[in-house]
C-alpha positions as CSV (number, residue, x, y, z in Angstrom):
1,M,-17.0,67.3,40.3
2,H,-14.8,69.7,42.4
3,N,-12.2,67.0,42.9
4,T,-12.1,66.3,39.2
5,D,-11.5,69.9,38.4
6,H,-8.7,70.1,41.1
7,T,-7.1,67.0,39.5
8,K,-7.2,68.5,36.0
9,K,-5.6,71.7,37.3
10,R,-2.9,69.7,39.0
11,L,-2.1,67.7,36.1
12,L,-2.1,70.7,33.8
13,H,0.3,72.3,36.2
14,I,2.6,69.3,36.2
15,A,2.5,69.3,32.4
16,E,3.4,72.9,32.2
17,S,6.2,72.4,34.7
18,I,7.7,69.6,32.6
19,I,7.3,71.6,29.4
20,A,9.0,74.6,31.0
21,G,12.0,72.4,32.1
22,V,12.2,70.7,28.7
23,G,12.1,74.1,27.0
24,A,15.0,75.4,29.0
25,L,16.9,72.1,28.5
26,L,16.4,72.4,24.6
27,G,17.2,76.0,24.5
28,L,20.4,75.9,26.5
29,S,21.4,72.6,24.8
30,F,21.1,74.2,21.3
31,I,23.2,77.2,22.5
32,G,25.7,74.8,24.0
33,V,26.0,72.8,20.7
34,I,26.4,76.0,18.7
35,A,29.1,77.4,21.2
36,Q,30.9,74.1,21.1
37,S,31.0,74.0,17.3
38,A,32.1,77.8,17.2
39,N,34.6,77.2,20.0
40,T,33.2,80.3,21.8
41,M,31.6,81.1,25.1
42,M,27.8,81.5,24.8
43,L,26.3,80.1,27.9
44,I,26.2,83.2,30.0
45,A,24.5,83.4,33.5
46,P,21.8,86.0,32.4
47,F,20.5,83.3,29.9
48,G,19.5,81.2,32.8
49,A,17.3,83.9,34.1
50,T,16.0,84.6,30.6
51,A,15.2,80.9,30.3
52,V,13.2,81.0,33.5
53,L,11.1,83.9,32.2
54,L,10.7,82.5,28.7
55,F,9.7,79.0,29.7
56,S,8.0,79.6,33.1
57,A,6.4,82.9,32.7
58,P,5.9,83.3,28.9
59,N,3.1,85.7,29.2
60,S,5.1,88.1,31.4
61,P,5.9,91.4,29.7
62,F,9.5,90.6,30.6
63,S,9.3,87.5,28.3
64,N,8.2,89.5,25.2
65,P,10.8,88.7,22.5
66,W,11.3,92.5,21.8
67,N,12.0,93.0,25.4
68,V,14.5,90.1,25.6
69,F,16.3,91.2,22.4
70,G,16.1,95.0,23.0
71,G,17.2,94.7,26.7
72,Y,20.3,92.6,25.9
73,L,21.2,94.8,22.9
74,I,21.0,97.9,25.1
75,S,22.9,96.4,27.9
76,T,25.6,95.0,25.8
77,V,26.1,98.2,23.8
78,I,26.2,100.4,26.9
79,G,28.5,97.9,28.7
80,A,30.9,98.0,25.8
81,I,30.8,101.8,25.7
82,V,31.5,102.0,29.4
83,L,34.5,99.7,29.0
84,T,35.8,101.7,26.0
85,Y,35.5,105.2,27.3
86,T,35.9,104.9,31.0
87,N,38.1,103.3,33.6
88,A,35.3,100.8,34.3
89,Q,35.3,101.5,38.0
90,W,32.3,101.5,40.3
91,L,30.9,105.0,39.4
92,P,30.9,104.6,35.6
93,I,29.4,101.1,36.0
94,A,26.6,102.4,38.3
95,I,26.0,105.3,35.8
96,G,26.0,102.8,33.0
97,L,23.5,100.5,34.7
98,G,21.2,103.5,35.4
99,L,21.4,104.4,31.8
100,V,20.7,100.8,30.6
101,I,17.6,100.8,32.9
102,M,16.5,104.2,31.7
103,L,16.9,103.2,28.1
104,M,15.1,99.9,28.6
105,H,12.2,101.7,30.2
106,G,12.2,104.6,27.6
107,F,12.1,102.1,24.7
108,K,9.7,99.8,26.6
109,V,12.0,96.7,26.3
110,I,12.5,96.0,30.0
111,H,14.1,92.6,30.6
112,P,15.7,92.1,34.0
113,P,18.4,89.7,33.0
114,A,19.8,92.3,30.7
115,G,20.8,94.2,33.8
116,A,22.9,91.2,34.8
117,N,24.2,91.1,31.3
118,F,25.5,94.7,31.6
119,L,27.5,93.6,34.7
120,I,28.8,90.5,33.0
121,V,30.0,92.7,30.0
122,T,31.7,95.3,32.3
123,Q,33.1,93.0,35.1
124,G,34.3,90.5,32.5
125,H,35.7,93.1,30.2
126,L,33.9,91.4,27.3
127,S,33.2,94.4,25.1
128,F,31.8,94.0,21.7
129,Y,33.3,90.5,21.4
130,L,30.1,89.4,23.2
131,M,27.7,90.7,20.5
132,E,27.8,87.9,18.1
133,P,27.4,85.0,20.4
134,L,24.9,86.9,22.4
135,I,22.6,87.5,19.5
136,I,23.0,83.9,18.3
137,G,22.2,82.7,21.7
138,L,19.2,85.0,22.2
139,I,17.8,84.1,18.8
140,T,18.2,80.4,19.6
141,L,16.5,80.8,23.0
142,L,13.6,82.8,21.5
143,I,13.0,80.4,18.6
144,V,12.9,77.5,21.0
145,A,10.6,79.5,23.5
146,M,8.2,80.4,20.7
147,S,8.2,76.9,19.4
148,I,7.5,75.4,22.8
149,Q,4.6,77.9,23.4
150,R,3.0,76.9,20.1
151,I,3.2,73.3,21.0
152,K,1.8,73.9,24.5
153,K,-1.1,75.9,23.2
154,K,-1.9,73.1,20.7
155,F,-1.8,70.3,23.3
156,L,-2.8,71.9,26.5
157,T,-5.7,74.2,25.6
């Protein structure tokens, strides 16, 4: 009996791993297709980290859709403000990242990849240009993640 339980857990783990990988593949593929048709950049590095959280740790507080959306929104807006109103050197960037973390914590929308997004915005001098593709990419990732979770619950529980 013990061996059977171990085998079931192992098979469940393998299935969850495959589903996580397929979810990330689908989410980023949809973003890629949208980006290609819009002829814009949408596959940013923090989306990779967000995909890891959404598909491999969906029950983590960091994977909550409000955390994902709110964290990215805060980091992009603060990043654009830093670029617009400062010289975007190390001190305003450090202050800006501290502010991003403070606001994410204060609004209870902590999403670690959003901290990386802030640095992408400020280091890449992307400003508000990034808002539309970012929002479309996030919505796409979140829809795929929520769909995958529903399918997973239906078939694996």
